[in-house]
PDB file of N, CA, C and O in Angstrom, chain B, residues numbered from 101:
ATOM      1  N   UNK B 101     -11.231  23.091   1.723  1.00  0.00           N
ATOM      2  CA  UNK B 101     -11.577  22.966   0.324  1.00  0.00           C
ATOM      3  C   UNK B 101     -11.880  21.493   0.028  1.00  0.00           C
ATOM      4  O   UNK B 101     -11.106  20.620   0.422  1.00  0.00           O
ATOM      5  N   UNK B 102     -12.955  21.210  -0.635  1.00  0.00           N
ATOM      6  CA  UNK B 102     -13.344  19.844  -0.962  1.00  0.00           C
ATOM      7  C   UNK B 102     -12.386  19.269  -2.000  1.00  0.00           C
ATOM      8  O   UNK B 102     -12.024  19.933  -2.971  1.00  0.00           O
ATOM      9  N   UNK B 103     -11.984  18.019  -1.771  1.00  0.00           N
ATOM     10  CA  UNK B 103     -11.134  17.335  -2.732  1.00  0.00           C
ATOM     11  C   UNK B 103      -9.645  17.535  -2.522  1.00  0.00           C
ATOM     12  O   UNK B 103      -8.841  16.993  -3.280  1.00  0.00           O
ATOM     13  N   UNK B 104      -9.261  18.295  -1.517  1.00  0.00           N
ATOM     14  CA  UNK B 104      -7.841  18.515  -1.258  1.00  0.00           C
ATOM     15  C   UNK B 104      -7.340  17.433  -0.308  1.00  0.00           C
ATOM     16  O   UNK B 104      -7.901  17.232   0.769  1.00  0.00           O
ATOM     17  N   UNK B 105      -6.280  16.741  -0.714  1.00  0.00           N
ATOM     18  CA  UNK B 105      -5.726  15.675   0.111  1.00  0.00           C
ATOM     19  C   UNK B 105      -4.938  16.302   1.256  1.00  0.00           C
ATOM     20  O   UNK B 105      -4.091  17.163   1.019  1.00  0.00           O
ATOM     21  N   UNK B 106      -5.197  15.892   2.465  1.00  0.00           N
ATOM     22  CA  UNK B 106      -4.557  16.464   3.643  1.00  0.00           C
ATOM     23  C   UNK B 106      -3.465  15.583   4.208  1.00  0.00           C
ATOM     24  O   UNK B 106      -2.860  15.946   5.217  1.00  0.00           O
ATOM     25  N   UNK B 107      -3.188  14.451   3.608  1.00  0.00           N
ATOM     26  CA  UNK B 107      -2.137  13.566   4.100  1.00  0.00           C
ATOM     27  C   UNK B 107      -0.802  14.133   3.646  1.00  0.00           C
ATOM     28  O   UNK B 107      -0.545  14.262   2.449  1.00  0.00           O
ATOM     29  N   UNK B 108       0.045  14.472   4.612  1.00  0.00           N
ATOM     30  CA  UNK B 108       1.316  15.111   4.258  1.00  0.00           C
ATOM     31  C   UNK B 108       2.518  14.367   4.851  1.00  0.00           C
ATOM     32  O   UNK B 108       3.564  14.966   5.098  1.00  0.00           O
ATOM     33  N   UNK B 109       2.361  13.088   5.071  1.00  0.00           N
ATOM     34  CA  UNK B 109       3.453  12.252   5.557  1.00  0.00           C
ATOM     35  C   UNK B 109       3.624  11.085   4.590  1.00  0.00           C
ATOM     36  O   UNK B 109       2.667  10.713   3.911  1.00  0.00           O
ATOM     37  N   UNK B 110       4.816  10.498   4.509  1.00  0.00           N
ATOM     38  CA  UNK B 110       4.994   9.327   3.646  1.00  0.00           C
ATOM     39  C   UNK B 110       3.967   8.251   4.014  1.00  0.00           C
ATOM     40  O   UNK B 110       3.734   7.973   5.190  1.00  0.00           O
ATOM     41  N   UNK B 111       3.366   7.658   2.992  1.00  0.00           N
ATOM     42  CA  UNK B 111       2.264   6.726   3.205  1.00  0.00           C
ATOM     43  C   UNK B 111       2.467   5.453   2.400  1.00  0.00           C
ATOM     44  O   UNK B 111       2.694   5.508   1.191  1.00  0.00           O
ATOM     45  N   UNK B 112       2.388   4.316   3.058  1.00  0.00           N
ATOM     46  CA  UNK B 112       2.445   3.021   2.383  1.00  0.00           C
ATOM     47  C   UNK B 112       1.019   2.517   2.214  1.00  0.00           C
ATOM     48  O   UNK B 112       0.242   2.501   3.169  1.00  0.00           O
ATOM     49  N   UNK B 113       0.680   2.109   1.004  1.00  0.00           N
ATOM     50  CA  UNK B 113      -0.652   1.598   0.696  1.00  0.00           C
ATOM     51  C   UNK B 113      -0.482   0.152   0.241  1.00  0.00           C
ATOM     52  O   UNK B 113       0.214  -0.117  -0.738  1.00  0.00           O
ATOM     53  N   UNK B 114      -1.111  -0.766   0.942  1.00  0.00           N
ATOM     54  CA  UNK B 114      -1.001  -2.192   0.624  1.00  0.00           C
ATOM     55  C   UNK B 114      -2.332  -2.716   0.125  1.00  0.00           C
ATOM     56  O   UNK B 114      -3.385  -2.409   0.685  1.00  0.00           O
ATOM     57  N   UNK B 115      -2.276  -3.506  -0.929  1.00  0.00           N
ATOM     58  CA  UNK B 115      -3.465  -4.151  -1.468  1.00  0.00           C
ATOM     59  C   UNK B 115      -3.033  -5.432  -2.164  1.00  0.00           C
ATOM     60  O   UNK B 115      -1.856  -5.792  -2.142  1.00  0.00           O
ATOM     61  N   UNK B 116      -3.982  -6.114  -2.778  1.00  0.00           N
ATOM     62  CA  UNK B 116      -3.656  -7.353  -3.453  1.00  0.00           C
ATOM     63  C   UNK B 116      -4.577  -7.625  -4.627  1.00  0.00           C
ATOM     64  O   UNK B 116      -5.655  -7.040  -4.737  1.00  0.00           O
ATOM     65  N   UNK B 117      -4.141  -8.521  -5.505  1.00  0.00           N
ATOM     66  CA  UNK B 117      -4.915  -8.863  -6.694  1.00  0.00           C
ATOM     67  C   UNK B 117      -6.313  -9.384  -6.385  1.00  0.00           C
ATOM     68  O   UNK B 117      -7.207  -9.258  -7.221  1.00  0.00           O
ATOM     69  N   UNK B 118      -6.522  -9.960  -5.215  1.00  0.00           N
ATOM     70  CA  UNK B 118      -7.843 -10.467  -4.850  1.00  0.00           C
ATOM     71  C   UNK B 118      -8.788  -9.344  -4.431  1.00  0.00           C
ATOM     72  O   UNK B 118      -9.995  -9.565  -4.330  1.00  0.00           O
ATOM     73  N   UNK B 119      -8.272  -8.164  -4.191  1.00  0.00           N
ATOM     74  CA  UNK B 119      -9.086  -7.044  -3.729  1.00  0.00           C
ATOM     75  C   UNK B 119      -9.928  -6.472  -4.864  1.00  0.00           C
ATOM     76  O   UNK B 119      -9.490  -6.411  -6.013  1.00  0.00           O
ATOM     77  N   UNK B 120     -11.136  -6.057  -4.524  1.00  0.00           N
ATOM     78  CA  UNK B 120     -11.994  -5.375  -5.495  1.00  0.00           C
ATOM     79  C   UNK B 120     -11.769  -3.864  -5.446  1.00  0.00           C
ATOM     80  O   UNK B 120     -12.460  -3.102  -6.122  1.00  0.00           O
ATOM     81  N   UNK B 121     -10.794  -3.441  -4.638  1.00  0.00           N
ATOM     82  CA  UNK B 121     -10.566  -2.013  -4.429  1.00  0.00           C
ATOM     83  C   UNK B 121      -9.247  -1.511  -4.999  1.00  0.00           C
ATOM     84  O   UNK B 121      -8.790  -0.433  -4.618  1.00  0.00           O
ATOM     85  N   UNK B 122      -8.636  -2.248  -5.885  1.00  0.00           N
ATOM     86  CA  UNK B 122      -7.325  -1.834  -6.411  1.00  0.00           C
ATOM     87  C   UNK B 122      -7.397  -0.466  -7.079  1.00  0.00           C
ATOM     88  O   UNK B 122      -6.489   0.349  -6.912  1.00  0.00           O
ATOM     89  N   UNK B 123      -8.450  -0.206  -7.825  1.00  0.00           N
ATOM     90  CA  UNK B 123      -8.542   1.103  -8.499  1.00  0.00           C
ATOM     91  C   UNK B 123      -8.558   2.246  -7.496  1.00  0.00           C
ATOM     92  O   UNK B 123      -7.955   3.289  -7.744  1.00  0.00           O
ATOM     93  N   UNK B 124      -9.233   2.069  -6.377  1.00  0.00           N
ATOM     94  CA  UNK B 124      -9.258   3.142  -5.372  1.00  0.00           C
ATOM     95  C   UNK B 124      -7.891   3.293  -4.718  1.00  0.00           C
ATOM     96  O   UNK B 124      -7.492   4.404  -4.369  1.00  0.00           O
ATOM     97  N   UNK B 125      -7.171   2.185  -4.548  1.00  0.00           N
ATOM     98  CA  UNK B 125      -5.830   2.255  -3.976  1.00  0.00           C
ATOM     99  C   UNK B 125      -4.878   2.944  -4.954  1.00  0.00           C
ATOM    100  O   UNK B 125      -4.004   3.704  -4.538  1.00  0.00           O
ATOM    101  N   UNK B 126      -5.043   2.683  -6.241  1.00  0.00           N
ATOM    102  CA  UNK B 126      -4.231   3.357  -7.257  1.00  0.00           C
ATOM    103  C   UNK B 126      -4.540   4.846  -7.268  1.00  0.00           C
ATOM    104  O   UNK B 126      -3.631   5.665  -7.405  1.00  0.00           O
ATOM    105  N   UNK B 127      -5.800   5.201  -7.127  1.00  0.00           N
ATOM    106  CA  UNK B 127      -6.171   6.607  -7.063  1.00  0.00           C
ATOM    107  C   UNK B 127      -5.534   7.265  -5.834  1.00  0.00           C
ATOM    108  O   UNK B 127      -4.937   8.337  -5.937  1.00  0.00           O
ATOM    109  N   UNK B 128      -5.664   6.614  -4.673  1.00  0.00           N
ATOM    110  CA  UNK B 128      -5.076   7.176  -3.450  1.00  0.00           C
ATOM    111  C   UNK B 128      -3.580   7.402  -3.638  1.00  0.00           C
ATOM    112  O   UNK B 128      -3.045   8.438  -3.241  1.00  0.00           O
ATOM    113  N   UNK B 129      -2.921   6.441  -4.237  1.00  0.00           N
ATOM    114  CA  UNK B 129      -1.486   6.573  -4.496  1.00  0.00           C
ATOM    115  C   UNK B 129      -1.195   7.763  -5.412  1.00  0.00           C
ATOM    116  O   UNK B 129      -0.172   8.430  -5.260  1.00  0.00           O
ATOM    117  N   UNK B 130      -2.086   8.025  -6.353  1.00  0.00           N
ATOM    118  CA  UNK B 130      -1.862   9.120  -7.301  1.00  0.00           C
ATOM    119  C   UNK B 130      -2.069  10.500  -6.688  1.00  0.00           C
ATOM    120  O   UNK B 130      -1.533  11.483  -7.201  1.00  0.00           O
ATOM    121  N   UNK B 131      -2.837  10.595  -5.598  1.00  0.00           N
ATOM    122  CA  UNK B 131      -3.124  11.905  -5.010  1.00  0.00           C
ATOM    123  C   UNK B 131      -2.425  12.154  -3.679  1.00  0.00           C
ATOM    124  O   UNK B 131      -2.414  13.286  -3.195  1.00  0.00           O
ATOM    125  N   UNK B 132      -1.848  11.130  -3.084  1.00  0.00           N
ATOM    126  CA  UNK B 132      -1.140  11.317  -1.815  1.00  0.00           C
ATOM    127  C   UNK B 132       0.340  11.483  -2.121  1.00  0.00           C
ATOM    128  O   UNK B 132       0.988  10.535  -2.564  1.00  0.00           O
ATOM    129  N   UNK B 133       0.881  12.668  -1.892  1.00  0.00           N
ATOM    130  CA  UNK B 133       2.317  12.869  -2.125  1.00  0.00           C
ATOM    131  C   UNK B 133       3.142  11.917  -1.261  1.00  0.00           C
ATOM    132  O   UNK B 133       2.769  11.618  -0.127  1.00  0.00           O
ATOM    133  N   UNK B 134       4.236  11.455  -1.788  1.00  0.00           N
ATOM    134  CA  UNK B 134       5.154  10.551  -1.069  1.00  0.00           C
ATOM    135  C   UNK B 134       4.492   9.244  -0.650  1.00  0.00           C
ATOM    136  O   UNK B 134       4.848   8.667   0.378  1.00  0.00           O
ATOM    137  N   UNK B 135       3.539   8.780  -1.436  1.00  0.00           N
ATOM    138  CA  UNK B 135       2.937   7.479  -1.137  1.00  0.00           C
ATOM    139  C   UNK B 135       3.548   6.410  -2.038  1.00  0.00           C
ATOM    140  O   UNK B 135       4.012   6.688  -3.143  1.00  0.00           O
ATOM    141  N   UNK B 136       3.533   5.194  -1.535  1.00  0.00           N
ATOM    142  CA  UNK B 136       4.004   4.046  -2.303  1.00  0.00           C
ATOM    143  C   UNK B 136       2.924   2.975  -2.253  1.00  0.00           C
ATOM    144  O   UNK B 136       2.384   2.665  -1.191  1.00  0.00           O
ATOM    145  N   UNK B 137       2.622   2.420  -3.411  1.00  0.00           N
ATOM    146  CA  UNK B 137       1.583   1.402  -3.519  1.00  0.00           C
ATOM    147  C   UNK B 137       2.219   0.031  -3.698  1.00  0.00           C
ATOM    148  O   UNK B 137       3.065  -0.165  -4.571  1.00  0.00           O
ATOM    149  N   UNK B 138       1.808  -0.896  -2.875  1.00  0.00           N
ATOM    150  CA  UNK B 138       2.270  -2.277  -2.943  1.00  0.00           C
ATOM    151  C   UNK B 138       1.056  -3.137  -3.278  1.00  0.00           C
ATOM    152  O   UNK B 138       0.125  -3.236  -2.478  1.00  0.00           O
ATOM    153  N   UNK B 139       1.061  -3.753  -4.446  1.00  0.00           N
ATOM    154  CA  UNK B 139      -0.020  -4.661  -4.828  1.00  0.00           C
ATOM    155  C   UNK B 139       0.558  -6.060  -4.924  1.00  0.00           C
ATOM    156  O   UNK B 139       1.393  -6.343  -5.783  1.00  0.00           O
ATOM    157  N   UNK B 140       0.112  -6.923  -4.042  1.00  0.00           N
ATOM    158  CA  UNK B 140       0.592  -8.303  -4.007  1.00  0.00           C
ATOM    159  C   UNK B 140      -0.193  -9.141  -5.013  1.00  0.00           C
ATOM    160  O   UNK B 140      -1.409  -8.999  -5.146  1.00  0.00           O
ATOM    161  N   UNK B 141       0.515 -10.007  -5.707  1.00  0.00           N
ATOM    162  CA  UNK B 141      -0.118 -10.871  -6.692  1.00  0.00           C
ATOM    163  C   UNK B 141      -0.893 -11.988  -5.991  1.00  0.00           C
ATOM    164  O   UNK B 141      -0.768 -12.181  -4.781  1.00  0.00           O
ATOM    165  N   UNK B 142      -1.679 -12.705  -6.752  1.00  0.00           N
ATOM    166  CA  UNK B 142      -2.403 -13.851  -6.191  1.00  0.00           C
ATOM    167  C   UNK B 142      -1.413 -14.891  -5.686  1.00  0.00           C
ATOM    168  O   UNK B 142      -1.649 -15.538  -4.665  1.00  0.00           O
ATOM    169  N   UNK B 143      -0.304 -15.051  -6.405  1.00  0.00           N
ATOM    170  CA  UNK B 143       0.728 -16.002  -5.981  1.00  0.00           C
ATOM    171  C   UNK B 143       1.354 -15.578  -4.649  1.00  0.00           C
ATOM    172  O   UNK B 143       1.821 -16.420  -3.882  1.00  0.00           O
ATOM    173  N   UNK B 144       1.360 -14.277  -4.381  1.00  0.00           N
ATOM    174  CA  UNK B 144       1.909 -13.745  -3.125  1.00  0.00           C
ATOM    175  C   UNK B 144       0.833 -13.643  -2.039  1.00  0.00           C
ATOM    176  O   UNK B 144       1.040 -12.979  -1.023  1.00  0.00           O
ATOM    177  N   UNK B 145      -0.306 -14.293  -2.247  1.00  0.00           N
ATOM    178  CA  UNK B 145      -1.422 -14.286  -1.290  1.00  0.00           C
ATOM    179  C   UNK B 145      -2.020 -12.887  -1.155  1.00  0.00           C
ATOM    180  O   UNK B 145      -2.305 -12.433  -0.047  1.00  0.00           O
ATOM    181  N   UNK B 146      -2.208 -12.209  -2.281  1.00  0.00           N
ATOM    182  CA  UNK B 146      -2.665 -10.825  -2.286  1.00  0.00           C
ATOM    183  C   UNK B 146      -4.142 -10.647  -2.005  1.00  0.00           C
ATOM    184  O   UNK B 146      -4.918 -10.337  -2.909  1.00  0.00           O
ATOM    185  N   UNK B 147      -4.535 -10.844  -0.751  1.00  0.00           N
ATOM    186  CA  UNK B 147      -5.910 -10.566  -0.355  1.00  0.00           C
ATOM    187  C   UNK B 147      -5.906  -9.607   0.833  1.00  0.00           C
ATOM    188  O   UNK B 147      -4.952  -8.848   1.001  1.00  0.00           O
ATOM    189  N   UNK B 148      -6.936  -9.624   1.644  1.00  0.00           N
ATOM    190  CA  UNK B 148      -7.047  -8.668   2.746  1.00  0.00           C
ATOM    191  C   UNK B 148      -6.234  -9.062   3.986  1.00  0.00           C
ATOM    192  O   UNK B 148      -6.264  -8.361   4.997  1.00  0.00           O
ATOM    193  N   UNK B 149      -5.522 -10.164   3.908  1.00  0.00           N
ATOM    194  CA  UNK B 149      -4.743 -10.634   5.053  1.00  0.00           C
ATOM    195  C   UNK B 149      -3.260 -10.748   4.700  1.00  0.00           C
ATOM    196  O   UNK B 149      -2.612 -11.740   5.034  1.00  0.00           O
ATOM    197  N   UNK B 150      -2.731  -9.737   4.028  1.00  0.00           N
ATOM    198  CA  UNK B 150      -1.342  -9.756   3.555  1.00  0.00           C
ATOM    199  C   UNK B 150      -0.357 -10.058   4.673  1.00  0.00           C
ATOM    200  O   UNK B 150       0.543 -10.882   4.512  1.00  0.00           O
ATOM    201  N   UNK B 151      -0.527  -9.401   5.783  1.00  0.00           N
ATOM    202  CA  UNK B 151       0.435  -9.545   6.885  1.00  0.00           C
ATOM    203  C   UNK B 151       0.395 -10.933   7.511  1.00  0.00           C
ATOM    204  O   UNK B 151       1.387 -11.382   8.086  1.00  0.00           O
ATOM    205  N   UNK B 152      -0.731 -11.610   7.407  1.00  0.00           N
ATOM    206  CA  UNK B 152      -0.851 -12.953   7.982  1.00  0.00           C
ATOM    207  C   UNK B 152      -0.427 -14.041   6.997  1.00  0.00           C
ATOM    208  O   UNK B 152       0.224 -15.014   7.378  1.00  0.00           O
ATOM    209  N   UNK B 153      -0.798 -13.870   5.732  1.00  0.00           N
ATOM    210  CA  UNK B 153      -0.535 -14.914   4.745  1.00  0.00           C
ATOM    211  C   UNK B 153       0.854 -14.843   4.134  1.00  0.00           C
ATOM    212  O   UNK B 153       1.389 -15.857   3.686  1.00  0.00           O
ATOM    213  N   UNK B 154       1.439 -13.656   4.113  1.00  0.00           N
ATOM    214  CA  UNK B 154       2.778 -13.494   3.558  1.00  0.00           C
ATOM    215  C   UNK B 154       3.572 -12.547   4.465  1.00  0.00           C
ATOM    216  O   UNK B 154       3.998 -11.479   4.026  1.00  0.00           O
ATOM    217  N   UNK B 155       3.770 -12.939   5.725  1.00  0.00           N
ATOM    218  CA  UNK B 155       4.369 -12.022   6.699  1.00  0.00           C
ATOM    219  C   UNK B 155       5.809 -11.613   6.380  1.00  0.00           C
ATOM    220  O   UNK B 155       6.207 -10.491   6.692  1.00  0.00           O
ATOM    221  N   UNK B 156       6.587 -12.488   5.772  1.00  0.00           N
ATOM    222  CA  UNK B 156       7.978 -12.128   5.464  1.00  0.00           C
ATOM    223  C   UNK B 156       8.039 -11.018   4.425  1.00  0.00           C
ATOM    224  O   UNK B 156       8.778 -10.050   4.603  1.00  0.00           O
ATOM    225  N   UNK B 157       7.274 -11.141   3.341  1.00  0.00           N
ATOM    226  CA  UNK B 157       7.273 -10.102   2.308  1.00  0.00           C
ATOM    227  C   UNK B 157       6.672  -8.809   2.848  1.00  0.00           C
ATOM    228  O   UNK B 157       7.219  -7.728   2.632  1.00  0.00           O
ATOM    229  N   UNK B 158       5.548  -8.923   3.549  1.00  0.00           N
ATOM    230  CA  UNK B 158       4.910  -7.737   4.093  1.00  0.00           C
ATOM    231  C   UNK B 158       5.860  -6.990   5.028  1.00  0.00           C
ATOM    232  O   UNK B 158       6.010  -5.774   4.917  1.00  0.00           O
ATOM    233  N   UNK B 159       6.492  -7.702   5.933  1.00  0.00           N
ATOM    234  CA  UNK B 159       7.420  -7.081   6.883  1.00  0.00           C
ATOM    235  C   UNK B 159       8.609  -6.470   6.163  1.00  0.00           C
ATOM    236  O   UNK B 159       9.045  -5.371   6.503  1.00  0.00           O
ATOM    237  N   UNK B 160       9.134  -7.171   5.174  1.00  0.00           N
ATOM    238  CA  UNK B 160      10.263  -6.650   4.403  1.00  0.00           C
ATOM    239  C   UNK B 160       9.872  -5.370   3.667  1.00  0.00           C
ATOM    240  O   UNK B 160      10.607  -4.383   3.701  1.00  0.00           O
ATOM    241  N   UNK B 161       8.712  -5.386   2.998  1.00  0.00           N
ATOM    242  CA  UNK B 161       8.256  -4.192   2.272  1.00  0.00           C
ATOM    243  C   UNK B 161       8.021  -3.025   3.227  1.00  0.00           C
ATOM    244  O   UNK B 161       8.418  -1.896   2.939  1.00  0.00           O
ATOM    245  N   UNK B 162       7.382  -3.293   4.349  1.00  0.00           N
ATOM    246  CA  UNK B 162       7.109  -2.224   5.310  1.00  0.00           C
ATOM    247  C   UNK B 162       8.401  -1.694   5.936  1.00  0.00           C
ATOM    248  O   UNK B 162       8.567  -0.482   6.078  1.00  0.00           O
ATOM    249  N   UNK B 163       9.309  -2.588   6.308  1.00  0.00           N
ATOM    250  CA  UNK B 163      10.599  -2.152   6.865  1.00  0.00           C
ATOM    251  C   UNK B 163      11.359  -1.288   5.868  1.00  0.00           C
ATOM    252  O   UNK B 163      11.921  -0.258   6.243  1.00  0.00           O
ATOM    253  N   UNK B 164      11.382  -1.696   4.602  1.00  0.00           N
ATOM    254  CA  UNK B 164      12.079  -0.921   3.567  1.00  0.00           C
ATOM    255  C   UNK B 164      11.449   0.459   3.405  1.00  0.00           C
ATOM    256  O   UNK B 164      12.152   1.462   3.282  1.00  0.00           O
ATOM    257  N   UNK B 165      10.127   0.498   3.408  1.00  0.00           N
ATOM    258  CA  UNK B 165       9.421   1.781   3.296  1.00  0.00           C
ATOM    259  C   UNK B 165       9.795   2.695   4.455  1.00  0.00           C
ATOM    260  O   UNK B 165      10.096   3.872   4.258  1.00  0.00           O
ATOM    261  N   UNK B 166       9.772   2.146   5.659  1.00  0.00           N
ATOM    262  CA  UNK B 166      10.102   2.947   6.847  1.00  0.00           C
ATOM    263  C   UNK B 166      11.538   3.448   6.775  1.00  0.00           C
ATOM    264  O   UNK B 166      11.796   4.616   7.067  1.00  0.00           O
ATOM    265  N   UNK B 167      12.465   2.598   6.396  1.00  0.00           N
ATOM    266  CA  UNK B 167      13.874   2.996   6.303  1.00  0.00           C
ATOM    267  C   UNK B 167      14.066   4.122   5.286  1.00  0.00           C
ATOM    268  O   UNK B 167      14.829   5.056   5.533  1.00  0.00           O
ATOM    269  N   UNK B 168      13.386   4.038   4.158  1.00  0.00           N
ATOM    270  CA  UNK B 168      13.513   5.083   3.121  1.00  0.00           C
ATOM    271  C   UNK B 168      12.894   6.403   3.553  1.00  0.00           C
ATOM    272  O   UNK B 168      13.229   7.455   3.009  1.00  0.00           O
ATOM    273  N   UNK B 169      12.008   6.354   4.513  1.00  0.00           N
ATOM    274  CA  UNK B 169      11.253   7.563   4.877  1.00  0.00           C
ATOM    275  C   UNK B 169      11.504   8.045   6.297  1.00  0.00           C
ATOM    276  O   UNK B 169      10.665   8.727   6.885  1.00  0.00           O
ATOM    277  N   UNK B 170      12.657   7.692   6.844  1.00  0.00           N
ATOM    278  CA  UNK B 170      12.999   8.186   8.191  1.00  0.00           C
ATOM    279  C   UNK B 170      13.305   9.664   8.158  1.00  0.00           C
ATOM    280  O   UNK B 170      13.612  10.254   9.193  1.00  0.00           O
TER     281      UNK B 170
END
């Protein structure tokens, strides 16, 4: 069926204020069950290189997500 979301596992979605795709990430978060959206601010280096520019926060957020969804 067209338009049916097939993702059925917990999903972490990462984006940042510098991204031009935040609205699509918000939409994905709204239609994927058990998804969590992380939007990093400009102060948190919220661009397409989150894991490189802010590795401590990215790793902490991802580790927390994984722990909650074991």
